[in-house]
N, C-alpha and C positions, 0 to 999 in steps of 0.2 A: 466608434464601436456601437453596435446596435444589438437589440435582443435577438436571440436565435430564432430562426424561422422554423418552428417545430409544429408538427401536426397538433400536438398538445404538450404543454410544458409538464415537467415532473410535479407530482403532487407530494409535497414533503410535509412532515409533521410541523406544526406551528412554531416549534422552537428554532427552526431554521429561517434565515432571511436570505432568500435567493437573489444573487446578482448574476443575471444571465447575459452573456455576451456572445456576439457573433464570432468575433476573432479577437485574440489578445496575444501579446508577446509571450507572457507566462502568467498563469493563474496564481502562481506563488508570488510573483512580483506585485501583481495587482492586489492580492489579499494583504501582503505586507504593507502596501501603501494605505489601504483602508484601516488595517489594524493600528498603524501608527497615528492615524487620524481619529482613533477612538471607536472604530466599528465594534459593535457588540458581539459577544460570543454567539456562535451559531450562524454568523454571516458566511455564506457559501458562494464562492466565485466559480461559476461554471461557464465554459466556453466551448463552442462547437469545434474550434481549432485553436492551436497555439502555434505561433511562428517561431518561438524560441523556448520551447518546453525543455525542462531539465529534470534529471533524476539525481540520485546520490552521487557525491564526489564531483558534481558539476557536469556529469555526462549528459549529452543531449537526449531528449526523449521524443520519439516519432509521434507527432500529434495531429494527424489528419482528421478531417470531418468523418464522422461515423464512429469514432472512438470516444471514450469518456475521459475528460480532463477537468479536474476541479480541485479547489483548495478550500478548506474549512478553517475558520478562525475559532480558536478555543482559548479560554482563559481559566484553566483549572487551578484551583487553590492547593497545589501540591508542589513538592520539591521538583526541580528539573529532572533529576535522576528517575524519579517515579513517573513523571510525565512521559518519559520515553516508552513506557509500557503501552501508550496509546497506539504505537505502531503495530503492536501485536493485536490489539483490539480492532484496529481498522482492517488488518489483513483477514482476521476471522470473520468480521462483519461482511467484508467483500466476498469471501468465499461463500458465506451463507446467502448473500444477495444473488450470486451467480446461480446457486442451487435453487433459488426461488423462481428465477425466470427461465430456467433451462430444464430439459429432461435430465435424468440421473447421469452425472458425469464426475470423473475423478478430480477433485480439488485438493491440492496439497499446498503446504507453506514452506518456503525456503528461507532460512535465516539469512539476514535479519529482516528483510522487508519485501519479499516477493510472494506473489500468488501464482501457482502453477495449475495448468489444465493438462491432464494426460502427461505430466512430467515436463511441460514446456511453459515458459514464462508468459503469462497473460496480463499481469498487473504488477505495478510497483508502488510502494508507499514511500513518501518523503516527509520528514519532520524538520522544521526549522523553528527557532524560538528567539525571543529577546528577553533578557533579564532587566528588571528595574534597577535603579541606583542602589537599592538596599540588598540586591542579590536575589530577590524573589522573582519568580517567573511572571513576566508581564503579559506575554501572549505566546501561543503555540500555533504554528501553521501546519495543518495536516493536508499534504498534497497527495493526489492519487491519479494515476494514469492507467487506463484499462484498454487493452486491444479488443474492442468489440467487433469491428468489421475488418480491420486491417492490422498487419504487423510487419515490422522491418525484416528484411532477409539479408542485409549486407553488414551486419554488426559482428559476424563471426561468433555468434552464440545462439543458443536455442531460443525460439520465440514462437508464439502462436496467437491466434485470435479466437474469440468465442464462436464466431460463425464458422471458422475453419474446423473447429472441433465438434461441430454438429448442433450448436445452439441455433434455434430457428432464426432465419435472417430478418424476420419481422420484429425481433427483439432489438430495441434501440438503446442508445446511450442514456436517454431520458428514462427508459424503463428500469435500467440498471441503477441509475441514481436514486430513483424512487425506492427501490428495494434496499439499497445500501443505507439510505437515510433512516429507514425503520430499524434495520438490524443494528446499525451503529448506535442509535439512541438506546436500544435495549441493552446492548453490551456495555455501554458506558454507565448506564444506571446500575447495572449489576456490579461493575468495577467499583463504583463509589460505595456500594453497600457491602460487598464481599471481598474486595481487594483483587489482586492479580491472579490468585489461584485458579478460579474457574476458567478464565481465558487461556491461561498457561496450559491447563489440562486439555482443553479443546485443541489448541495449537499443536501440542505434542502428539495428539491422537492422529493428526494429519500431517506430521512433519516429514518433509522430504529428506531422505538420507539418515534418519535416526537409526542408530545401531550399526551404521555402515561406515566404511572408510571414506573420508572426504579430504579435501585440500582447502586450507584457509590461507589466503594471501593477505599479509599485513604490510604496512609501509616499509618495514625493514627486513622482513623474513617471510618465508612460506612454510607452513606447518602441514604435516600429514598425520592423521590419526582417526580414531573412531568417534563419531558424534554420539555421545552417551546421554546427554540431558540438556535441559534448559534450566538455569537456576532461577531463584525467586526474583531476581532483578532483570531477567530476560537475557542474561549472558549465556553464550554457548559453552558447554563443557566438552572439551576434547581430550580423549584418552590417548596419550602418547605411547610410543614403544616403551616397554618396561612397566606400564601400568600407571604412571603419573598422569594427573589431570591438569590441563591448562584451561584457565577461565579466560574467555575472549569476549570483550565488550564491543569490538568493532573490527570488521574485516570483510573480505569477499570470499564466499564459500563456493567451491566447485565440486559438484557431485561426481562420483566415480562413474555412475550410469547417467548419461545425458540423453535427452530426447532428440526428436528430429529437428532439422532445419529445413523448412519447406517453403515453397513459393507462396506468395500472397494470393489467396483465392476469395 
């Protein structure tokens, strides 16, 4: 593995330690190896391509050159349940980063871990963790994949890329990583000071499907109802027929209104 051949590498705040790779099987796997060896918080594994990228539930993640693929090692001194809020922080920071490098464009967030452009998936967030022997959180891996230049068309779901949606083609994965690094640092600092409320408020302001009928697929059942809120722990609140609410901590959300599935451009 060698360093990416870039016109210029991303300029990140000094709290990050960049590990830049030409190609890797998975930035999550490489980051886990480094974390287990004691890599410090802020170590960020970035690769031009992944050959075995993955998303939630072990799904493969399309990872060609031109897109952004990275994993950040974090060691927050918080309970594991609270650390899960970092997924929302990362989604909001990525949305803000996209806004920084692009003309005005509609960015929304789909529970629990997707970033959408014009209603179509452009980025996914993945969290993996390891607990110490005493049950405390040892490290948290924050993985992110963003379709900057390309997107898959054969997955039977909506997807898009930044360039397809009109972001200038001279905007690169490195440019986006720079912007994300700044926005994520700012959002995490505020989270430490003010808790989950500010990021929850921002996420809800741009939440896809909020107030609408959605479908939530769980391992043993499929639920239909109205997406009414996000609770203080980041769980989705679904209003069922009859007015009862169901609190959902994990599942796959399907929106009633879906965006386009288009060819890679």
